[in-house]
Each structure stands twice: as structure tokens, then as C-alpha cells.
N, C-alpha and C positions, 0 to 999 in steps of 0.2 A: 316663327321662330324658332323662337328658345326652346320651348317645351319637343318643340322637330329633335333641334338637335341636343335634349334632357337626354331623348329616347334613343340616341343614336348609342349618346357616350353609356348608357344604363346596360344597350343593345351586351356592348364593345365587353364592357366588365361581368354583366354573365358571362357570354362568351369565353372567357380568357381565365372565369370561375370553376365552371366548367370542366374548362379544359385539363387545367391543371389538375381538379380534383379525377378526370380520366386517362387519366397521366399516371398518379398516385399508382392511379388500382391498377394500369398495366402494367407500374413497372412494380407492382406489389412494396409490403410494407414497409421493404430496407430505402424507394425513395423519401420514406419522412425519418426520415435516419438524421439528429443531431438538427431538427428542427423545431422551435419551439410551440406545440400543442395547446391545446385548450383543454384538450379532455382524454384524456387512456384512460380502455380497461384493459385489465387481465384476467380475462377467463380461466374459469377450472384449475386455480395453481395447486398443490403440493406448497404449505407455504411456513419458514423455519424462521421467528417473526424476531432475534439475535438476544434474548431474552438469556436462556439456554434452556429453553422450557423444549417438550421436543417437537415434530416435526407434523399439522394439522391440515385438514380441511379436504374437497373444493370451495374452495374462497376466489370472488371475487374482487378485485379489485380494484378499485375507482381515485382515479389521482386529476383534484383538475386545478387546472401553471403547474407549479410545483410542489403543490402538495396531497396528500392521499388524505382520500375525503369519505374514503367504504369500504370497509371488506365488511363485504357479506358471507355469510355460513349459502351453497346450495343445498337442498332436499338430494335426498341420493333418485326417490321414491318420486317428488315431484319433476323430477329433470326426466324419468325414463319416460312419464306417463305427458311430459311436456306439460305440465302448466308448476312447473317453479319458475316465482318471478325473479326474473333477475334486471340487472342494472342498464340504462339506454346504452345505446349504441355510446360511441366515444370518436372520437378521430383517428387513431387508431384502437384497434381494437389488437388482440396479444390471445389468438390460440394457444395456453396454458395447461392443457387437462394432462395430465400425471409424467408433468413437464414441475424443477421445483422452482420455488422464489425463496434467496432472500435477500438483508441489507446491503444496499450497496459496502463493497474492502474499504476499507478507513485501513491504508500507506502510514504509520509515522516517521519512515523511516528514507526517504523517497531524495530524491536528484534529480530535476527538469535539468539534464545535461542537455548543450547547443554546442555543444563541441568535447573534443577529448581530444588531450595532449597540444591542442592547437587547433584543431583541424577542427573545420564545421560539418553538425551532424543533424538536420532539418529537427527540430524542436520536436515537431508532427510527427515521429517518426518516436519520441517517449512519452507523448499524451497519446497517440491513437492504441499503443501497447497497450496500456495504461485502461484501456478505454475495453477494449479488447479483454482481458485478462476482470472483468469487472469488479476497476480500481473507478468508487466516485470518491474518490478525500485521500490527498496525500495532503504529509504536514513537513514540507520541503526543511533538509539540515543541512544546512549554510545557505542560506537565500540573500542572493546578490539586486542589487537598481532593476535588473533587466529581468531579475523573475515575480519582482515587486510587477511588472508589465506583463508578465504573462501570466500571474494574477488575472489580474484588472482584463486583459483578452477574454477571456475565460467565465469574467466574469460576466459580463458586457455578451458575450454570446460570437464573439468574433476569432475566436479560437478552440475547436473544440477537445476539449480538455476537463481529470478533474479538475476539485475544487482546492485550492491550493490552498498551505498555512502554515506560511512564510517568519521562519524563524532564522532568526538573523545570525550571524560566525561570529563568535564570541574563543577568545579579544579578538583584537586587531596590534594592529603599532604603539607603536606609547603610549601604553599602558603598563605603569609601573606603580601607580598610587590611588590613594579609594575614591580623595577624586576624578583626579582621570577614568580611572571603571567607571562610577555610576552618570559622569555623563555621557560617554559613554551609551548605557544604559538608556538614558532620554534620548543621548541622538535615536538609535530605534524604535521607540517611541515612536520617535515623534515622527521620521523617517518613513510611518508605516505600519513599520513588523507587527506577526501577530507573536512571540516569541523570541525563547533566543536560544541556541543553539552554542552553547558549554563547553567549550572542550578544556585541556587541561592547563590547570590555572595556580597556583598558591592560594595558598589555609586563609592570610590575610584579605588574597583581594578578594578569594572567592563569598569570602563575609558578606564584602560590602558593595560587591555583583549582586548577592541573593537580596540581601536589604535594599536595597533598591527599584532591582524588579518587582518583588514585591509593592510594592510608593501605587510602581506604573502597571498595578499589574498583569505581568506579560509571567507567562508558564517557562520554564525551563525543563530540553533534552539535556544532558549530559554523559558527555561518552569522557571516562573524567583519565583514564587511559595506563599513564603509570609513575604516579603521586606524590609530593604530598597531600594528596586531597583521598580520599575514597571514600568510604563506603558512610558507613558514618559520619563525615562531614551534611553528606544527600539527608540523611535522616535529617542531622540535626537542624538541616537548613532548612527545609523541605522543596526539595528541589520537585519537581512533576515525572521526569523517570528516567531510569538511569538504562543508556544506553548501549547494547551489548553487551558482554558486564563484565568492563574491568571496575576496579574498587572492592567491586562486594566480595569475591574469595582473597578481594590481599588482607580486605578488614579481618577475614577471616586465617589470618599464620599469623601462628607465637609466637618466630623469630620478628613481625613485622615487616618483612619485606623476605619478596623470591627469591631464591638461592641462586641467582645472576652470575655465570662464571662470569672471572677476573676483565677477561675482553670480547663484554657484552656493549655495543651500543646503540643505542635505541631509536634513533637517529636511520641505520643500515636497518632494514623492509624488515634483510632476509635472520635477525639476527628478532628484530622484534615480537616477526610472524613463528621464531621458531620456539619461540618461546613463551610463545604465551602459548599454546597447543601445551605448559607442561604444569604449567601455573595450577588448574582444578586441585591433580595429584596433591599442592601445597595445604589445602584448605584442611583447616580442622577440624569436622564434624561437628562436633557441641560449640564452638563458637560461628561456624555456620547457620545457626539459626540461630542465633541470636543475634547474627545477622539482619534476615530476613522477615522475620517479629519484628524486631522492629523496623523493618521500609514497609509490610504490613500497618502498625497503627500509625504508624505518618503519615498514609497516602503516600512513599515515596510506589506508584508504579516501577513497572521493569519493561523497552525491549528488549525482547533477546536476538533478535535476528539470530537466527538460529544457519539460516540462510546463507545469509554470507561471508566463513567461513566454512564451511563445505569443500571446497573443492583444499585445506590443510588436510581435509581421512580422506582425500578419494579425489588427486588428482585424475586422472585416466577418466570416474568419469563427471568429471568440470569441462572436461575438455574438448569432450563430443557430443555431448546436445541436439542431439535429433537437429529437436528445431534451429540449432544452428545454421543449415540450410539453408533455406530459406526469411528467420527470421535476426538474422546478427549481423550488421550492416558492419560496409567493410573497415570506418574507423571506428567505431568500433573493438574490431577484431582485433583490430592493429594494436591498441591499451589494452589487449587483454595478454599480446605475448608479453614474456616475463622482460622488462627493461626495467633498472634504479629507477628510472628514468618519471617513471611510471606510479602512484601511489594503490597498489595492492597486488601489481605485475610483480613478485615474488618470488614465486618459484625458481631461481636460480639452486641448484645442485639441489634441489629438492628428495628429499629418499625416503626411506622407507619406512624408519627409524622416524621419521619424524610424521608421517600417521599413524604412524600407530600411535604414538604420544598423544595424533587430534584425535583415534580415534576412542580415547580413554579420554581425556578431555571435554568429549559430548559425551560417555558418560553421566560422568559427575554429571558438568554441566543443567542433565537433561535434568537429573535425579532432582538436582537445586531447584530447576524450573517448577518442578510438580513440587514439587513439597514445596514452593514460595504462594504458589494457584491455595494450595491444601490450609494456606495458618489465614488464611483471605486475603494475597496482595493481589495486587491488580495485574492481568501479563496484559498485553497488547502486543499486536504484528505488524515490521514495515523488514523491507529488504534488504536496499545500501545498496538496490541495481547500479548496475553502469561500474566494477568492480569486483573483478576475482573472480571471473563468463559468469559476472547472470543477469540472465538480462531485466530490462522489465516486465511489471508485471509477470513473468513467469516466472520470479526470486520474492512474490510475495506466496503464487498460491505456493509453489515448493515449499514458506514456508507455513504455510496450515499444514504438509504432508508432517512436517520434522516437529512444532504443536503433539500431531499427534504419537510420531515416532517416542515424542518423552512420558505418555503415555496416558490424554490428555483425551477424553472421549469425541468424537467431532464433533456435537452441536456446542464447547462447551470452549471446542476451539475455532469455531463460528463466534461465539460469543467474541473473543481475545481479539479475532478480527472485525465488530461492528456495533456493538454496543460497549463496548473495554472500550475502544477506537472514540467512541463520542466523549469518552467520561475524560479522558484524557483528556480529549483537548479544550475539554470542559462545554461543552456542547452536550449532551446525553437530554434531555429536550426537546432537540428539534431533528438530529439524525440520529444512523448505529438499526434503529429499530423502526419494523411496520408493520405502520402501527397512525390511527389512524387521526393530523392533526403533527404529525413528522413530516420534513421535504420528505419527497417525494424521489429517496435514493434507492433505488433497489434494483438487481440482480436476475432475469429470466434467467433458466438449465437449462442446457435438456438431456436429463440425467438425476440421476440421485446425490451430490456430494455430501452427503453424510455418509454413502456407503464404499463413495471414489474418487475423494477431492480432485483426483486425474477429469475427469471431465471438466472443470473450471478454465483445463491453457483450454488456449483459442485452437491445438489440430485436436483434439476432444482424446480419443483414446480409443483400444482396439475393444470391443465388444461382441457378446453374439443378436442374438435378434432371426427372430426365427428361419431358427437351424446352422448360421454362415457366418457370416469373422467380417462383419464391419467397423468400421469408425467411428463411430456420431461420441456424442456430450456435445464438451462445444457451451459458451454463451450465450443465448439468441439473443440476451436487448440486455445492452446495462441503461436506465434510465437515475441523470444527475440532475435533481433540482426541477424536476419535469418536465426533462429534455429529452428526446427516446436517441439514445448509438444500435445502431444493427450491428453488433459484434463481429458477430465473423465478413461484413465491409469491410468495417476496418481493419477486420484484419490480414484484407486479400491488399488495401491499401499498404500497408503494412511493409508484407512481401514483397507489391512492386514497389517502393522506395524502396529495398535493398536490393536485390534486379538491375534495378536503373541503376544503383549508385557502383553495380559491381563494372557496369559495362566499360571496357581498356576505355574512351572517350573522359568515363566519369573519372580514372584515378588516375587522370595526369596531371601534372600542376598546372 
């Protein structure tokens, strides 16, 4: 009786198992998207490993659980004759012949928004956009307890998204003494934050904060703003990264302060961003080179987020992004409209003169960034999306394009977005490279990003194939911690989410 019951149970389990395999085969590899698999094999890929060296291939890449275990070169002659030794089949085999594989992209300045201006927006919208654009790691810039929950859900597999490094916002209320500042650092550490996002702060309090951060082993990303402190304080105190650019040209102005008009009000964002566009021209170049050398020598990295201010130099381009039609959530669309109540929605009376100054600002800023790289400085990539007409994920791909515009070879740009990002996070021994023993974070791309970064955008890009113009490119797979995510499926889910949110009944209060 027991044996008969056991046999029936075993038969049912085997039937379910075979049915699941058959269903996966019928639905294609996309049915395995988001599922933890024991073994994945990426076959015949051209590999850009993230170190800065040229692409090479073809290679077979073997992933077991969450680790890259083998990278096997393929002898083309042996392969053509059918005698090449190839890895055994995986739970998922990804055919990547003619495709490019890169490490997962690292977004050093992300915001996991689940609402804008008090209106809810699905966190899945942000997370799936990030994954669809090849982002496997995000440094959350101004985390809160809800972000810690999202971080833990991603780690446990109950939320699809990139791994999160949650940097707690600093300062906060009632931080007026050195001891209050130190206690705030200790509280952030005890609460489980991975690091600190520092905004504007007086020098004596920054001294105390940085000292305690070192004691607690917390890295610091610094948005200096227009403050008493500048890049020399970051150099002296050992900040991990300077965000955007604030504090760098400020430290190279001979008079010590930008020549603001008498009516300037920093809290008026039209003033703030208008005159930020006139800052770089006031920096003394010789003095600026000393600042950049000081940063490089002190190991202060630079996360420039070139993308987030691009609307300031060409507002029409920003407002008419073709991707908005299908990928812009209506809650985010409303937030982008000029409105003094919304941070970054400052385009009120924005003029040709403003754009002209900002175009010059970019020329000098990019030249300084390139010089910093030449002098040994570490450069990363971040998007700061969710503000100023920038879409999550799309913003980071655009950041890569702007690094190339600044003069960097595409191989160096990829390095900025992968191994440099890992180094800035203190994780250079486990992520940011395609290398045996490293975490299985990689993207499989339908096209060559070194030729055209536009192939990384979810819609891909127009290209000529067999004499015809077709829409090609796009990321096929984003693999994070060994979990494969089918990027076209995620992109479709985002488009469906946006379409549903635009329906009249979804827009009712």
C-alpha cells in the first residue's frame, strides 16, 4: 500500500517536472526570466570584460548559481568541423553568436521612487526599467526605511530589481553639534544603511561626520552644493565620491566665490540652476588642475551625472524624447512639468541665453572630466533619474553617450560604468568584471555597444540589415546574481504598466 502510494506520488511529481520543462520549452527562454537557475551557459559571445581592454571572442560563459565559473575560448576551426569541446548544456542556454556580453552596468546615483509629488507610482516601474537597460547594481542616493525594505526584497527574490546599496540621507533635523552629527552616523549604521549621501554642510560639522563615518566604515557620496565646503574639504577628509560637479570649480575660483548677482537666492531653483550654468567659466584652469590632481591623489572619485543637467542646454530635446510615448509614467510626466513645488522642475522662463551658457558649461565640464581621467582619477557613472526629464535606466545609457562625447574611448566608458563603479562601492573583487569567481552580473546585447551605445536602449536603434532599415539592438538578457531577466519582456511589462496608468479610469483621483 505504501509502495503503491509512493509510486503514484513519484509519478505525479515527475509529470509536473516534465510538464514544467515542456512549458518552458514551448514558451521559450523568456519563460525562465526572473527564476533562480542552477546553471546558465552563454554561448559564442564577444566579451567586453570591464577592465578597459578590447573585446575578444567567441567565448562560452558558464554560470553556476550566482557565480561565473568558466570562460571558455572557442577554436573557430574546431567549431566549424564539429569537434570543439563546449560546456555541457545549462538550465538556460543563451545563444550569443555575434552578440556582445558586458558586465552589468552600475548606476552610482539612483533613486528608487515609488511616487512623485505625493502621487504613488509602482516601484516595479523603476526596477524593471533599470533591469531592461542592463543595470544590475544601484547606489541609492538618499535612502529611507522603505528603500531598505526594497533592497531586502530584491536580495530575497521577492522583488525583481538590481541589487541596492542604500546610502542614508545626511544631514537631517537637529544636527547642530559635532556629537549630534556623530550620533546620526552611528544611527544610520545601526539601521543597516550601506553608506551616506551627504548634502550641504558646514565645515566643522562635516569634519565630525567624516571622522565618524571612517570609524563606522561607511563610504560617503557628497553633493557639495554652494556651501562653505568645496572639493578641498573632500580631498582633505577622504570623501568617496563627489557627485555632479559642485565644489570642484568652486575650489578653483580665484576670488573664492562665484560672482552671483545681488538678487540671487539659492533656494529659488530657477536662480540656482540658471547660475550653475555659469559656474565653470569662472574657474581658473591652472588652479582647477591642482584640484583635480588633489582628488586623484587622495582617491576621491568623481560621479559626474552629466545626463541630469542636459535639459538645461537643450530643453526641446529633453521634452520631446521619443521614448516618452511608451515609457513615461503619467505620474512622472506630471512631475516633470515646470512647477516650483517640484525639485528639478525649474524651466520657467528658460531662455536661449540660459541654454547658451549651459552649452559652454558642458564644454568646460567635459574637458575637466577628461583631464581628471588623464591624471589618474577614478570616474563612475550615475543618472539621478526621476528628475529633469530623465527616465530611469534610459538616463544611465545616455550617461555613457555623454562620457564618449567628453572624449573617452567607448572601452573606457564601459570601464567607468562597470569596474570603476565596483571600485567606488568597495566591491571590485566581486562585481564589475566578467571573470571566473566574480558574481554573475552581465548583459547580453544584440549589437556592438562599442560601435553605438544606442543599442543598449530598450527600443534599440535603426540599423541596416540585408539592405533594409530595421529596428535592431536592445539588451536581450540582464543577469544579476545569476538570475536571468529577459529584457524585452521587462520592457513590454513597463509599456503595459504605462498604458494602463494612462487609461481614463486610472487617472481618476
